[in-house]
C-alpha positions in Angstrom: -27.2 282.5 224.7 -25.6 285.9 225.3 -22.5 287.0 223.2 -19.3 286.1 225.0 -21.0 283.4 227.1 -19.4 280.0 226.7 -21.0 276.7 227.7 -18.4 274.3 229.1 -19.2 270.6 228.5 -17.3 268.0 230.5 -17.4 264.5 229.2 -16.5 261.7 231.5 -16.4 258.0 230.8 -17.3 255.8 233.7 -16.3 252.1 233.5 -17.9 249.9 236.0 -17.7 246.1 236.1 -21.1 245.6 234.5 -21.6 248.8 232.4 -19.9 251.3 230.2 -21.5 254.7 230.4 -20.9 258.1 228.8 -22.1 261.1 230.8 -22.2 264.6 229.4 -22.2 267.1 232.3 -24.3 270.2 231.6 -26.7 268.3 229.3 -28.5 265.8 231.5 -30.7 264.5 228.6 -27.6 263.5 226.6 -26.4 260.5 228.7 -25.6 257.3 226.9 -25.2 253.9 228.5 -24.4 250.5 227.1 -24.5 247.1 228.9 -21.5 244.9 228.9 -18.2 244.9 230.7 -15.1 246.9 229.7 -13.5 243.6 228.6 -16.5 242.9 226.3 -15.9 246.3 224.7 -12.2 245.6 224.3 -12.8 242.2 222.8 -15.3 243.5 220.3 -12.8 246.2 219.3 -10.1 243.5 218.8 -12.4 241.4 216.7 -13.3 244.3 214.5 -10.0 244.2 212.4 -8.3 241.5 210.5 -4.8 240.6 211.7 -1.9 241.8 209.5 -0.1 238.5 209.4 1.3 236.2 206.7 -1.0 233.4 207.9 -4.2 235.5 207.7 -3.4 236.8 204.2 -2.5 233.3 203.0 -5.8 232.0 204.3 -7.6 234.6 202.1 -5.4 233.7 199.1 -6.2 230.0 199.5 -9.9 230.8 199.5 -9.4 232.7 196.2 -6.8 230.5 194.6 -6.4 226.9 195.7 -2.6 226.9 195.5 -1.2 230.2 196.6 1.4 231.5 199.0 3.2 234.7 199.8 6.4 234.9 197.7 8.8 235.9 200.5 8.7 236.4 204.2 8.4 240.2 204.0 6.4 240.7 200.8 3.1 241.8 202.3 1.8 244.8 204.3 -1.4 246.3 205.7 -3.0 249.6 206.4 -6.5 250.9 207.4 -8.5 247.9 206.3 -6.5 247.1 203.2 -3.5 244.8 202.6 -1.2 243.7 199.8 0.9 240.6 199.1 3.2 239.5 196.4 2.1 235.9 195.7 3.0 232.8 193.9 -0.1 231.2 192.5 -0.1 227.6 191.3 2.5 224.8 191.3 5.5 223.8 189.3 5.7 225.1 185.7 2.2 226.6 185.8 3.0 228.8 188.8 3.0 232.6 188.2 3.5 235.7 190.3 0.6 237.9 191.2 0.3 241.1 193.2 -2.9 240.8 195.3 -5.0 243.4 197.1 -7.0 242.5 200.1 -9.8 244.2 202.0 -10.7 243.4 205.6 -14.0 241.9 206.4 -14.3 241.6 210.2 -11.5 239.3 211.4 -10.6 238.0 208.0 -9.2 239.2 204.7 -10.7 238.9 201.2 -8.9 239.2 197.9 -10.4 242.1 196.0 -10.1 243.5 192.5 -7.2 246.0 192.0 -9.1 247.5 189.1 -12.1 248.2 191.5 -10.2 249.7 194.4 -6.8 251.1 193.3 -8.4 254.4 191.9 -10.4 255.0 195.1 -9.1 257.2 197.9 -10.0 254.6 200.5 -6.9 252.6 199.8 -4.0 253.9 201.9 -1.0 255.3 200.0 1.4 252.7 201.3 -0.7 249.9 200.1 -1.5 251.6 196.8 2.2 252.2 196.1 3.1 248.6 196.7 0.4 246.9 194.7 -1.6 249.3 192.5 1.2 250.6 190.3 2.8 247.2 189.5 1.9 244.4 187.3 
């Protein structure tokens, strides 16, 4: 390539009913195609993340602790594959409060160790501030 010569690459995405294709103009050998409709791609993307809802987090809590619930209506939050919840675990006089950290696994959440994840940069600051620096 001569100095001052620039190669312009134009990327176009073509969505057809039966295929999703990526074409790189100017580099004919660098064309990618994937079978499946655009709606299949959108559905796969939607299934890739766990919903940030009280119901979804409580389902994970119940798998980890048989009697657990989110303490109040707005005492949970999510960000970039992690979530937190302020929970009440147990029943009656044996119930106690616990701050839980969750990590997404596909479409569901799993309760994970705060000791393992809170010191790692993968946990978003919002989640870290809410659950990692409290007892």
